[in-house]
C-alpha positions as CSV (number, residue, x, y, z in Angstrom):
1,X,71.3,48.3,121.8
2,X,69.7,51.5,120.5
3,X,71.4,54.5,119.0
4,X,70.4,56.4,122.2
5,X,72.2,53.7,124.3
6,X,75.3,54.0,122.1
7,X,75.4,57.8,122.7
8,X,74.9,57.3,126.4
9,X,77.7,54.8,126.5
10,X,80.0,57.1,124.5
11,X,79.3,59.9,127.0
12,X,80.9,57.6,129.6
13,X,84.1,57.6,127.7
14,X,86.0,60.9,127.8
15,X,86.5,62.4,124.3
16,X,84.4,59.7,122.5
17,X,82.2,60.7,119.6
18,X,79.5,58.8,117.8
19,X,78.9,59.2,114.0
20,X,76.6,57.2,111.7
21,X,78.6,55.8,108.8
22,X,76.0,54.1,106.7
23,X,72.8,52.1,107.2
24,X,73.4,49.2,109.7
25,X,76.7,50.5,110.9
26,X,77.6,53.1,113.6
27,X,81.1,54.3,114.3
28,X,82.4,55.2,117.8
29,X,85.7,57.1,117.9
30,X,87.6,57.1,121.2
31,X,90.9,58.5,122.2
32,X,93.7,56.1,123.1
33,X,93.1,56.7,126.8
34,X,89.4,55.8,126.5
35,X,89.7,52.5,124.5
36,X,89.8,50.3,127.6
37,X,86.7,52.0,129.1
38,X,84.8,51.7,125.8
39,X,85.5,48.0,125.7
40,X,84.5,47.5,129.3
41,X,81.2,49.3,128.6
42,X,80.4,47.2,125.5
43,X,81.3,43.9,127.2
44,X,79.0,44.8,130.1
45,X,76.1,45.8,127.8
46,X,73.7,43.1,126.8
47,X,73.4,42.0,123.2
48,X,76.9,42.9,121.9
49,X,79.6,40.5,120.8
50,X,83.1,41.2,119.5
51,X,83.0,40.1,115.8
52,X,86.5,41.3,114.7
53,X,89.5,43.3,115.7
54,X,92.2,44.6,113.3
55,X,94.6,47.5,112.9
56,X,95.3,50.1,110.3
57,X,97.5,53.2,110.0
58,X,96.2,56.7,110.2
59,X,97.2,59.7,108.1
60,X,100.0,60.5,110.5
61,X,101.5,57.0,110.3
62,X,100.3,55.9,113.7
63,X,98.4,52.7,114.4
64,X,94.6,52.7,114.8
65,X,92.7,49.7,116.3
66,X,89.3,48.9,115.0
67,X,86.9,46.7,117.0
68,X,83.8,45.5,115.2
69,X,80.9,44.7,117.6
70,X,77.8,42.9,116.3
71,X,74.7,44.3,117.9
72,X,72.5,41.5,116.6
73,X,69.3,42.4,118.5
74,X,69.5,46.0,117.1
75,X,70.5,44.7,113.6
76,X,73.5,46.9,113.6
77,X,77.3,46.8,113.7
78,X,79.4,49.1,115.8
79,X,82.9,50.0,114.8
80,X,85.0,51.3,117.7
81,X,88.2,53.1,116.6
82,X,91.0,54.0,118.9
83,X,94.6,55.1,118.4
84,X,97.6,53.6,120.0
85,X,100.1,55.7,122.0
86,X,103.6,54.4,121.3
87,X,103.8,50.6,121.0
88,X,101.3,49.5,123.6
89,X,97.6,49.5,124.2
90,X,95.4,48.1,127.0
91,X,95.2,44.3,126.9
92,X,91.7,44.0,125.4
93,X,91.6,40.2,125.5
94,X,91.6,40.4,129.3
95,X,88.2,42.2,129.0
96,X,86.9,40.5,125.8
97,X,88.7,37.1,125.4
98,X,87.6,36.8,121.8
99,X,90.2,39.4,120.9
100,X,93.2,37.2,121.7
101,X,94.0,35.8,118.3
102,X,93.6,39.2,116.6
103,X,95.9,40.8,119.3
104,X,98.6,38.3,118.2
105,X,98.0,39.1,114.5
106,X,98.2,42.9,115.1
107,X,101.5,42.4,116.9
108,X,102.9,40.5,114.0
109,X,101.7,43.0,111.4
110,X,102.2,46.4,113.2
111,X,104.5,45.7,116.1
112,X,102.2,47.1,118.8
113,X,101.2,44.9,121.6
114,X,98.9,44.8,124.6
115,X,100.3,46.3,127.8
116,X,102.1,43.6,129.7
117,X,103.3,42.1,126.4
118,X,102.4,38.9,124.5
119,X,103.5,35.7,126.3
120,X,107.2,35.7,125.1
121,X,108.0,39.3,125.0
122,X,109.3,41.2,128.1
123,X,109.9,37.9,129.9
124,X,113.2,36.4,130.7
125,X,114.3,33.6,128.3
126,X,113.8,31.0,131.0
127,X,110.3,32.2,131.7
128,X,109.5,32.1,128.0
129,X,110.9,28.6,127.5
130,X,107.9,27.2,129.4
131,X,105.6,28.7,126.8
132,X,107.9,27.9,123.8
133,X,107.6,24.2,124.6
134,X,103.9,24.4,124.5
135,X,103.5,26.4,121.3
136,X,103.4,23.0,119.5
137,X,103.5,20.5,122.3
138,X,104.4,17.6,120.0
139,X,107.7,19.3,119.2
140,X,108.6,20.6,122.6
141,X,112.2,19.6,122.5
142,X,112.8,20.9,118.9
143,X,111.2,24.3,119.6
144,X,112.9,24.5,123.0
145,X,116.3,23.7,121.5
146,X,115.8,26.2,118.6
147,X,114.7,28.9,121.1
148,X,117.5,28.2,123.6
149,X,120.0,28.2,120.8
150,X,118.8,31.6,119.6
151,X,119.3,33.0,123.1
152,X,122.7,31.4,123.4
153,X,123.8,32.8,120.1
154,X,122.5,36.2,121.1
155,X,124.6,36.1,124.3
156,X,127.6,34.3,122.8
157,X,127.5,31.3,125.1
158,X,128.0,27.6,124.2
159,X,126.3,24.8,126.2
160,X,128.5,22.1,127.7
161,X,129.0,19.1,125.4
162,X,127.1,16.7,127.8
163,X,124.1,19.0,127.6
164,X,124.2,18.9,123.8
165,X,124.3,15.2,123.8
166,X,121.3,15.2,126.2
167,X,119.4,17.5,123.8
168,X,120.2,15.3,120.9
169,X,118.9,12.2,122.8
170,X,115.7,14.0,123.8
171,X,115.2,15.1,120.2
172,X,115.3,11.6,118.8
173,X,112.9,10.3,121.4
174,X,110.5,13.1,120.3
175,X,110.9,12.0,116.7
176,X,110.3,8.4,117.6
177,X,106.9,8.9,119.3
178,X,105.8,11.4,116.6
179,X,106.6,9.0,113.8
180,X,104.7,6.2,115.7
181,X,101.7,8.5,116.0
182,X,101.9,9.3,112.3
183,X,101.9,5.7,111.4
184,X,98.9,5.1,113.6
185,X,97.1,7.9,111.9
186,X,97.9,6.4,108.5
187,X,96.4,3.1,109.6
188,X,93.3,4.9,110.9
189,X,92.9,6.8,107.7
190,X,93.0,3.7,105.6
191,X,90.6,1.7,107.8
192,X,93.2,-0.7,109.3
193,X,92.1,-0.9,112.9
194,X,94.5,-3.7,113.8
195,X,97.5,-1.8,112.4
196,X,96.3,1.3,114.2
197,X,96.0,-0.5,117.5
198,X,99.5,-2.0,117.1
199,X,101.0,1.3,116.3
200,X,99.3,3.0,119.2
201,X,100.6,0.3,121.5
202,X,104.1,1.2,120.3
203,X,103.3,4.9,120.7
204,X,102.3,4.3,124.3
205,X,105.5,2.5,125.0
206,X,107.5,5.3,123.5
207,X,105.7,7.9,125.6
208,X,106.3,5.9,128.7
209,X,110.0,5.6,127.6
210,X,110.1,9.4,127.6
211,X,108.7,9.6,131.1
212,X,111.2,7.0,132.3
213,X,114.2,8.7,130.7
214,X,113.3,12.3,131.2
215,X,110.4,12.5,133.6
216,X,107.7,13.6,131.2
217,X,105.8,11.7,128.5
218,X,106.1,14.6,126.0
219,X,109.5,15.6,127.2
220,X,108.6,19.0,128.6
221,X,111.1,20.5,131.0
222,X,114.2,18.9,129.6
223,X,115.7,22.0,127.9
224,X,117.2,25.0,129.7
225,X,118.8,28.1,128.4
226,X,122.5,27.3,128.3
227,X,122.0,23.5,128.5
228,X,119.5,21.1,130.0
229,X,117.6,20.9,133.2
230,X,117.2,17.1,133.4
231,X,119.8,14.3,133.2
232,X,118.6,11.3,131.2
233,X,118.1,7.9,132.9
234,X,120.3,6.0,130.5
235,X,119.6,2.6,132.1
236,X,115.9,3.1,131.4
237,X,116.7,4.1,127.8
238,X,118.8,1.0,127.2
239,X,116.2,-1.2,128.9
240,X,113.0,0.0,127.2
241,X,113.9,1.5,123.8
242,X,114.7,-1.7,122.0
243,X,111.4,-3.2,123.0
244,X,109.4,-0.2,121.9
245,X,111.2,0.0,118.6
246,X,110.6,-3.8,118.0
247,X,106.9,-3.3,118.8
248,X,106.6,-0.7,116.1
249,X,108.8,-2.7,113.7
250,X,106.3,-5.6,113.9
251,X,103.6,-3.3,112.8
252,X,105.5,-1.8,109.9
253,X,106.6,-5.2,108.8
254,X,103.0,-6.4,108.7
255,X,101.9,-3.2,106.9
256,X,104.7,-3.8,104.3
257,X,102.9,-7.1,103.4
258,X,99.4,-5.6,103.3
259,X,98.6,-4.7,99.7
260,X,95.3,-2.9,100.6
261,X,97.3,-0.5,102.7
262,X,100.2,0.1,100.3
263,X,97.8,0.6,97.3
264,X,96.0,3.4,99.1
265,X,99.3,5.2,99.7
266,X,101.0,4.7,96.4
267,X,100.5,7.6,93.9
268,X,98.4,9.5,96.4
269,X,99.0,13.1,97.5
270,X,102.1,13.6,95.2
271,X,104.5,16.5,95.9
272,X,107.0,16.9,93.1
273,X,110.7,17.7,93.8
274,X,110.2,21.0,92.0
275,X,107.2,21.9,94.0
276,X,109.0,21.0,97.2
277,X,111.9,23.3,96.3
278,X,109.7,26.3,95.3
279,X,107.7,26.1,98.5
280,X,110.7,25.6,100.7
281,X,109.3,22.4,102.2
282,X,111.2,20.7,105.1
283,X,111.3,17.4,107.0
284,X,109.8,14.1,105.9
285,X,107.5,15.9,103.4
286,X,110.6,17.3,101.6
287,X,112.7,14.2,102.0
288,X,109.9,12.0,100.6
289,X,110.1,14.1,97.5
290,X,113.8,13.6,97.1
291,X,115.0,16.9,98.7
292,X,118.2,16.1,100.6
293,X,117.6,18.4,103.6
294,X,118.1,17.8,107.4
295,X,119.0,20.5,109.9
296,X,120.8,18.0,112.1
297,X,123.4,17.4,109.3
298,X,123.2,20.7,107.4
299,X,123.4,23.1,110.5
300,X,125.1,21.1,113.3
301,X,125.2,22.6,116.8
302,X,128.7,22.9,118.4
303,X,129.3,19.9,120.7
304,X,126.3,18.0,119.4
305,X,126.9,14.4,118.3
306,X,127.3,13.5,114.7
307,X,123.8,13.1,113.2
308,X,122.3,9.9,111.8
309,X,122.2,9.3,108.0
310,X,119.4,11.1,106.1
311,X,116.7,8.9,104.6
312,X,115.4,9.9,101.1
313,X,112.6,8.7,98.8
314,X,111.9,10.1,95.3
315,X,108.2,9.5,94.6
316,X,106.8,12.3,96.7
317,X,103.6,10.4,97.5
318,X,102.1,9.2,100.7
319,X,103.9,5.9,100.4
320,X,107.3,7.8,100.2
321,X,106.5,9.8,103.3
322,X,105.4,6.7,105.1
323,X,108.7,5.0,104.1
324,X,110.6,8.0,105.5
325,X,108.8,7.6,108.9
326,X,109.7,3.9,108.9
327,X,113.3,4.5,108.0
328,X,113.7,7.3,110.5
329,X,112.3,5.1,113.3
330,X,115.2,2.8,112.8
331,X,117.9,5.5,112.4
332,X,116.6,7.5,115.3
333,X,116.4,4.5,117.7
334,X,119.9,3.5,116.7
335,X,121.2,7.1,117.0
336,X,119.6,7.5,120.5
337,X,121.4,4.4,121.8
338,X,124.7,5.6,120.3
339,X,124.3,9.0,121.9
340,X,123.6,7.3,125.2
341,X,127.0,5.6,125.0
342,X,128.6,9.0,125.3
343,X,126.7,9.8,128.4
344,X,124.5,12.8,129.3
345,X,124.1,15.3,132.1
346,X,122.0,18.1,133.5
347,X,124.5,20.9,132.8
348,X,124.2,24.5,131.9
349,X,126.5,27.3,130.9
350,X,126.3,30.7,132.8
351,X,123.7,32.9,131.2
352,X,124.5,36.6,131.4
353,X,121.9,39.4,131.4
354,X,122.8,41.3,128.3
355,X,121.5,42.6,124.9
356,X,121.8,40.7,121.6
357,X,120.0,39.1,118.8
358,X,120.3,35.4,117.7
359,X,118.8,32.8,115.5
360,X,118.4,29.2,116.6
361,X,117.3,26.0,114.9
362,X,116.6,22.3,115.3
363,X,115.2,19.4,113.2
364,X,111.8,18.7,114.6
365,X,109.8,15.5,113.7
366,X,108.1,17.7,111.0
367,X,111.3,19.4,109.8
368,X,113.3,22.5,110.4
369,X,112.2,24.6,113.4
370,X,113.5,28.2,113.7
371,X,113.5,30.8,116.5
372,X,114.8,34.3,116.5
373,X,115.1,36.6,119.6
374,X,116.2,40.1,120.4
375,X,117.2,40.7,124.0
376,X,117.3,44.1,125.7
377,X,120.0,45.4,128.0
378,X,118.6,43.4,131.0
379,X,118.5,40.2,129.1
380,X,114.7,40.2,128.8
381,X,113.0,39.4,125.5
382,X,112.3,42.5,123.4
383,X,111.1,40.5,120.4
384,X,110.8,36.8,119.7
385,X,109.6,34.8,116.7
386,X,109.1,31.1,116.3
387,X,108.7,29.4,112.9
388,X,107.6,25.7,113.2
389,X,107.9,23.4,110.3
390,X,104.1,23.5,109.9
391,X,104.4,27.1,108.6
392,X,106.4,25.8,105.7
393,X,104.6,22.5,105.0
394,X,100.9,23.3,105.3
395,X,100.9,25.2,102.0
396,X,101.9,22.0,100.2
397,X,99.1,20.0,101.7
398,X,96.5,22.0,99.7
399,X,98.3,21.2,96.5
400,X,98.9,17.5,97.4
401,X,95.2,17.1,98.2
402,X,94.2,18.5,94.8
403,X,96.6,16.4,92.8
404,X,94.5,13.8,91.1
405,X,93.0,12.5,94.4
406,X,89.5,11.5,95.4
407,X,87.8,12.9,98.5
408,X,88.6,9.9,100.7
409,X,92.3,10.3,100.0
410,X,92.4,13.6,101.9
411,X,92.6,12.1,105.5
412,X,95.4,9.8,104.2
413,X,97.4,12.7,102.8
414,X,96.8,14.7,106.0
415,X,98.2,11.9,108.1
416,X,101.3,11.6,105.9
417,X,102.1,15.3,106.3
418,X,101.7,14.9,110.1
419,X,101.4,18.6,110.7
420,X,99.6,20.5,113.5
421,X,97.3,23.5,113.5
422,X,99.1,24.8,116.6
423,X,102.3,24.9,114.6
424,X,100.7,27.1,112.0
425,X,98.8,29.3,114.6
426,X,101.8,29.9,116.9
């Protein structure tokens, strides 16, 4: 795209001006009302790609968007600058999908959002719950519970006790299949294909258990604002859970007798108790370093059943984290069956349409998950924030991987942290 073409394109945008900044870069300034037209023009033009999008503040304190377009054929960059009127601007990712991640980042940093809002904002809590469960799909129940609890606290409602028992049951089934998957990943990272196959058989049985008890392998759709939407099939739970647990127990018993496996885990990827405290680590990573923390016990929900005992190890290495997984498989399976003895139901409390703010929490398979919401006068979401456990624990992975380890230890350390990129990029 030539400079003449740029000027011609600018002429199509009311109020736009073109100014050369320095060699290889051209600046295009557009008014807030012309930003959408400018992006449409650039997307339709051949040879341009969106390289970056970020925000800044102008001299008046307002927010300015800057879109960096790479005009590779012309060996130039084009910086499009446009102001934001109020707290919204045209949803640029609808025109240039590459802008999606940066739009999320800009909202977090500057509080301005695309027209129509980001997924959670300006929707009802029930509408948002569908997306909350999929922010980190392997922790759908935990994030759903944290989000639902935040809304419930904002509105001053308490879910029925049978619904809280059902939530607790679903949460332990989620923990069980995640820990089975983590054990399979540890076997894979240490080259134990037989152990990996055995753990994945147990994982499949646990996923089928979730489908039998709640209608979905990954337990989507169980939670509801004010309670739960699905009643558990407790007969299926009592029939199938012991067998799935025993399947995984056979694998972990064999791994406990396999020195080549244990030797790779011991003294690998160490996280010290002091480091875990300073970084605010949560979940099995923290408990494997001797940090006695568990949201189920430390921050119980009203009406929820008493939590299982907390498993701790002191070494802070991969072996300690593996031992936490194994111990929690036993305690979670036992706890799920005990919760089932109290029954469960698809029950909800009435949800008013009112304003409020609230914080919610749950102990995901990776550790403490938090959610915060602000509701407007109609009960719709004005602001929502999710903080998965991965946000806390990914920082420690870097240090653990550099702690007197060889390169081939890194996949083992990663498997023992059992984090997700989705949880960090929420």
